[in-house]
BADRENKOL-173066 format. One record per residue (C-alpha): residue number from 1; residue in three letters; x, y, z. Coordinates in Angstrom, 3 decimals. Layout:
BEGIN
SITE num residu        u        v        w
SITE NUM    ALA        X        Y        Z
...
***
This chain:
BEGIN
SITE num residu        u        v        w
SITE   1    MET  212.811 -159.715  -60.393
SITE   2    ASN  209.794 -161.990  -59.865
SITE   3    LYS  206.541 -161.403  -61.662
SITE   4    LYS  204.595 -160.147  -58.602
SITE   5    ARG  207.334 -157.649  -57.770
SITE   6    LYS  207.361 -156.345  -61.329
SITE   7    ILE  203.564 -155.909  -61.422
SITE   8    SER  203.625 -154.111  -58.052
SITE   9    LEU  206.219 -151.620  -59.280
SITE  10    GLN  204.214 -150.966  -62.450
SITE  11    ILE  201.048 -150.302  -60.420
SITE  12    ARG  202.879 -147.893  -58.093
SITE  13    LYS  204.331 -146.063  -61.088
SITE  14    ILE  200.882 -145.673  -62.652
SITE  15    LEU  199.349 -144.459  -59.378
SITE  16    SER  202.112 -141.930  -58.780
SITE  17    SER  201.648 -140.472  -62.258
SITE  18    VAL  197.890 -140.224  -61.701
SITE  19    VAL  198.395 -138.408  -58.383
SITE  20    LEU  201.091 -136.162  -59.824
SITE  21    ILE  198.847 -134.543  -62.421
SITE  22    PRO  196.243 -133.079  -60.020
SITE  23    THR  198.995 -132.238  -57.517
SITE  24    ILE  200.772 -130.097  -60.100
SITE  25    GLY  197.445 -128.540  -61.032
SITE  26    LEU  196.637 -127.709  -57.417
SITE  27    PHE  200.103 -126.258  -56.863
SITE  28    THR  199.768 -124.079  -59.965
SITE  29    LEU  196.299 -122.995  -58.863
SITE  30    ALA  197.576 -122.162  -55.382
SITE  31    CYS  200.418 -120.079  -56.846
SITE  32    LYS  198.041 -118.211  -59.141
SITE  33    ASN  195.618 -117.651  -56.264
SITE  34    LYS  198.416 -116.285  -54.057
SITE  35    GLU  199.582 -114.037  -56.901
SITE  36    PHE  196.017 -112.790  -57.389
SITE  37    LEU  195.559 -112.118  -53.676
SITE  38    ASN  198.868 -110.250  -53.501
SITE  39    GLN  197.841 -108.153  -56.496
SITE  40    GLU  194.462 -107.448  -54.913
SITE  41    LYS  196.189 -106.421  -51.681
SITE  42    ASP  198.568 -104.133  -53.578
SITE  43    ASN  195.682 -102.598  -55.525
SITE  44    PHE  193.669 -101.986  -52.354
SITE  45    PHE  196.695 -100.509  -50.616
SITE  46    ASP  197.533  -98.186  -53.522
SITE  47    ASN  193.939  -97.183  -54.279
SITE  48    ASN  192.812  -96.702  -50.698
SITE  49    VAL  195.541  -96.287  -48.082
SITE  50    VAL  198.097  -94.392  -50.178
SITE  51    LYS  195.568  -92.482  -52.266
SITE  52    LYS  193.587  -91.308  -49.245
SITE  53    ILE  196.666  -89.990  -47.475
SITE  54    ASN  197.872  -88.211  -50.609
SITE  55    ASP  194.452  -86.771  -51.470
SITE  56    ASN  193.668  -85.637  -47.922
SITE  57    PHE  197.113  -84.833  -46.564
SITE  58    GLU  196.406  -81.236  -45.544
SITE  59    GLU  192.962  -82.076  -44.182
SITE  60    TYR  194.422  -84.882  -42.048
SITE  61    GLN  197.074  -82.518  -40.742
SITE  62    ARG  194.386  -80.104  -39.576
SITE  63    LYS  191.858  -82.653  -38.367
SITE  64    TYR  194.149  -85.185  -36.705
SITE  65    PHE  197.204  -82.982  -36.025
SITE  66    MET  199.172  -85.353  -38.265
SITE  67    ASN  202.886  -84.756  -38.695
SITE  68    SER  205.936  -86.853  -39.580
SITE  69    TYR  209.571  -86.234  -38.747
SITE  70    TRP  212.844  -87.720  -39.897
SITE  71    LEU  215.795  -87.491  -37.491
SITE  72    HIS  219.344  -87.597  -38.874
SITE  73    ARG  221.689  -89.890  -36.949
SITE  74    GLU  224.920  -87.869  -37.196
SITE  75    THR  223.518  -84.405  -36.499
SITE  76    LEU  220.380  -85.276  -34.463
SITE  77    LYS  218.605  -82.622  -36.512
SITE  78    TYR  215.157  -83.351  -37.866
SITE  79    LEU  212.997  -82.544  -40.865
SITE  80    ASP  209.227  -82.476  -41.152
SITE  81    LYS  208.955  -81.491  -44.807
SITE  82    VAL  208.773  -83.963  -47.672
SITE  83    GLU  209.600  -83.693  -51.365
SITE  84    GLN  212.575  -81.470  -50.549
SITE  85    PRO  216.304  -82.279  -50.726
SITE  86    PHE  218.266  -82.963  -47.579
SITE  87    PRO  220.353  -80.052  -46.241
SITE  88    SER  224.030  -80.211  -47.124
SITE  89    GLU  225.051  -80.906  -43.518
SITE  90    PHE  223.358  -84.320  -43.806
SITE  91    TYR  225.859  -85.492  -46.404
SITE  92    SER  228.816  -83.129  -46.228
SITE  93    LYS  231.203  -85.130  -44.047
SITE  94    SER  234.453  -83.967  -45.532
SITE  95    ASN  236.491  -81.167  -44.021
SITE  96    LEU  234.926  -81.526  -40.597
SITE  97    SER  236.927  -79.971  -37.820
SITE  98    GLU  238.093  -82.163  -34.970
SITE  99    ASN  235.386  -80.704  -32.737
SITE 100    GLU  232.653  -81.210  -35.359
SITE 101    GLN  233.719  -84.821  -35.838
SITE 102    ARG  233.669  -85.358  -32.080
SITE 103    ILE  230.118  -83.971  -31.869
SITE 104    GLN  228.951  -86.221  -34.693
SITE 105    ASN  230.479  -89.251  -32.995
SITE 106    GLU  228.695  -88.352  -29.756
SITE 107    ASN  225.416  -87.906  -31.626
SITE 108    GLN  225.766  -91.311  -33.262
SITE 109    GLN  226.396  -92.888  -29.876
SITE 110    LYS  223.293  -91.239  -28.379
SITE 111    PHE  221.232  -92.400  -31.346
SITE 112    ASP  222.554  -95.969  -31.223
SITE 113    ASN  222.110  -96.224  -27.453
SITE 114    TYR  218.469  -95.211  -27.736
SITE 115    PHE  217.594  -97.709  -30.459
SITE 116    LYS  219.438 -100.560  -28.781
SITE 117    THR  216.720 -100.591  -26.138
SITE 118    ASN  213.819  -99.051  -28.075
SITE 119    LYS  212.664 -101.059  -31.062
SITE 120    ALA  210.014 -100.049  -33.579
SITE 121    THR  206.813  -99.598  -31.594
SITE 122    ASN  203.437  -97.902  -31.514
SITE 123    ASN  203.148  -95.642  -28.479
SITE 124    THR  200.610  -93.429  -26.741
SITE 125    LEU  201.627  -90.354  -24.775
SITE 126    LYS  198.940  -89.514  -22.218
SITE 127    THR  200.384  -87.320  -19.471
SITE 128    LYS  202.771  -84.481  -18.778
SITE 129    GLU  204.911  -86.903  -16.754
SITE 130    GLU  205.275  -89.233  -19.738
SITE 131    PHE  206.231  -86.255  -21.866
SITE 132    GLU  208.897  -85.191  -19.368
SITE 133    ASN  210.342  -88.716  -19.405
SITE 134    LEU  210.873  -88.760  -23.171
SITE 135    ASP  214.465  -89.204  -24.271
SITE 136    SER  215.965  -85.712  -24.279
SITE 137    ASN  218.265  -86.402  -27.253
SITE 138    ILE  215.949  -88.259  -29.609
SITE 139    LEU  212.267  -87.596  -28.923
SITE 140    LYS  211.739  -84.602  -26.685
SITE 141    PRO  212.990  -81.922  -29.147
SITE 142    ILE  210.661  -83.334  -31.801
SITE 143    PHE  207.646  -83.390  -29.503
SITE 144    LYS  208.355  -79.848  -28.367
SITE 145    ASN  208.317  -78.776  -32.006
SITE 146    TYR  205.128  -80.746  -32.626
SITE 147    LEU  203.265  -79.212  -29.680
SITE 148    SER  204.340  -75.677  -30.528
SITE 149    LYS  203.235  -76.215  -34.130
SITE 150    PHE  199.774  -77.656  -33.453
SITE 151    PHE  198.965  -76.315  -29.973
SITE 152    PRO  200.716  -72.928  -29.879
SITE 153    ASN  198.385  -71.321  -27.359
SITE 154    GLN  198.265  -74.112  -24.791
SITE 155    ASN  200.702  -75.239  -22.149
SITE 156    ILE  201.671  -78.872  -21.534
SITE 157    GLU  199.083  -79.394  -18.789
SITE 158    GLN  196.262  -78.037  -20.932
SITE 159    ILE  197.233  -80.222  -23.882
SITE 160    PHE  197.379  -83.467  -21.920
SITE 161    ASP  194.196  -82.638  -20.049
SITE 162    GLN  192.406  -82.921  -23.397
SITE 163    TYR  194.527  -84.988  -25.779
SITE 164    ASN  196.490  -88.198  -26.148
SITE 165    LEU  199.366  -88.273  -28.624
SITE 166    TYR  199.806  -91.417  -30.706
SITE 167    TYR  203.189  -91.984  -32.283
SITE 168    PHE  205.351  -94.474  -34.142
SITE 169    VAL  209.168  -94.521  -33.916
SITE 170    LYS  211.558  -96.592  -35.997
SITE 171    GLU  215.084  -96.487  -37.372
SITE 172    SER  215.004  -95.538  -41.031
SITE 173    GLU  217.398  -95.606  -43.984
SITE 174    ILE  216.737  -93.332  -46.948
SITE 175    TYR  218.218  -94.247  -50.335
SITE 176    SER  217.606  -90.898  -52.006
SITE 177    PHE  218.630  -87.273  -51.575
SITE 178    GLY  215.455  -86.230  -49.798
SITE 179    LEU  212.270  -87.432  -48.136
SITE 180    SER  209.118  -88.519  -49.919
SITE 181    LYS  205.723  -89.266  -48.367
SITE 182    THR  206.199  -92.974  -49.059
SITE 183    ASP  209.390  -93.041  -46.960
SITE 184    LEU  207.502  -92.395  -43.735
SITE 185    GLY  204.538  -94.780  -43.762
SITE 186    TRP  200.789  -94.233  -43.645
SITE 187    TRP  198.047  -93.705  -41.091
SITE 188    TRP  194.701  -95.435  -41.669
SITE 189    PHE  191.920  -93.240  -40.337
SITE 190    ASP  188.854  -95.063  -41.723
SITE 191    SER  188.926  -97.307  -38.656
SITE 192    LEU  188.320  -94.365  -36.315
SITE 193    LYS  184.577  -95.008  -36.565
SITE 194    PHE  185.368  -98.182  -34.603
SITE 195    ASN  187.651  -96.249  -32.208
SITE 196    LYS  190.716  -97.957  -33.669
SITE 197    LEU  193.841  -96.420  -35.152
SITE 198    TYR  196.362  -98.103  -37.434
SITE 199    PHE  199.775  -97.058  -38.627
SITE 200    ILE  201.405  -98.910  -41.534
SITE 201    GLU  205.165  -98.703  -41.645
SITE 202    PRO  206.836  -98.480  -45.054
SITE 203    PRO  208.000 -101.811  -46.504
SITE 204    GLN  211.717 -102.477  -46.739
SITE 205    ARG  212.995 -101.137  -50.035
SITE 206    PRO  215.491 -103.025  -52.195
SITE 207    ILE  218.997 -101.926  -51.266
SITE 208    VAL  220.636  -99.668  -53.823
SITE 209    HIS  224.224 -100.817  -53.671
SITE 210    THR  225.577  -97.792  -55.505
SITE 211    MET  224.421  -95.393  -52.800
SITE 212    VAL  225.255  -95.122  -49.123
SITE 213    PRO  221.952  -94.571  -47.281
SITE 214    TYR  221.121  -91.677  -45.014
SITE 215    THR  220.640  -93.196  -41.576
SITE 216    GLY  218.155  -91.854  -39.077
SITE 217    ALA  214.732  -92.443  -37.582
SITE 218    GLN  211.136  -91.635  -38.422
SITE 219    ILE  208.685  -90.311  -35.857
SITE 220    ASN  205.013  -90.131  -36.892
SITE 221    ILE  202.559  -88.342  -34.592
SITE 222    VAL  198.807  -87.697  -34.429
SITE 223    ALA  196.576  -86.451  -31.597
SITE 224    PHE  193.021  -87.263  -30.518
SITE 225    LYS  190.871  -86.083  -27.661
SITE 226    LYS  190.900  -88.404  -24.677
SITE 227    SER  187.105  -88.552  -24.807
SITE 228    GLU  187.292  -90.374  -28.158
SITE 229    ASN  188.898  -93.417  -26.489
SITE 230    ILE  191.010  -94.301  -29.516
SITE 231    GLU  192.802  -97.647  -29.346
SITE 232    PHE  196.169  -97.743  -31.137
SITE 233    PHE  196.698 -101.170  -32.719
SITE 234    GLU  199.977 -102.661  -31.507
SITE 235    SER  201.349 -103.840  -34.869
SITE 236    SER  202.410 -101.651  -37.791
SITE 237    ASN  203.180 -104.564  -40.131
SITE 238    ILE  201.525 -104.090  -43.517
SITE 239    ASP  200.480 -107.739  -43.957
SITE 240    THR  198.935 -107.902  -40.489
SITE 241    ILE  196.980 -104.677  -40.897
SITE 242    MET  195.780 -105.388  -44.437
SITE 243    LYS  193.942 -108.436  -43.079
SITE 244    LEU  192.050 -106.191  -40.667
SITE 245    ILE  191.048 -103.246  -42.813
***
């Protein structure tokens, strides 16, 4: 190797080592900054979004007609109560008669057919006609229950003359023996002063390999008067919404 070549290599080696030190420092700083921001986001989420829903759950139910349902795939039966164990029919699959097994298979097919063409979305129900067009196997029984629970003395026309219903629907797997509030996501109502509504879907939980999940769907519903002109934000992704609130 000639002398010039050797000197050139030595200079490049020195320069690379000089550049490497601040690069490593910047990378470490970036990682720490990202970790800090993630922690701040988690703290805000826990101390504001989750805490407000938990602290004001009954008030929100009264004020915003808030209710959440979980629909079981095999039976197409639904629950709207949390912190209670699932009924035995949700997990008792042994000793089914031939007819019971046939019904469960049909229910699964209805469920799967619906969610093949209907992905997780935020929706607004504004008219009686839209209500009548709801899927009769998946959504309509739940909405009938919802309307009878919160608007018992009004007919369909009267309800939709005054209110819009805002709802979120998504397939859901539960890795426990009952529902908790954290299984079904969170509404963010502080944005209503800006005529905006957000729903935050629950993050994907780590899979518990020792347990077969309960498969179904969550349906979250609230209602507001049409005169309030509430805009339902199209995304329910936690990272997207946390940047906005």
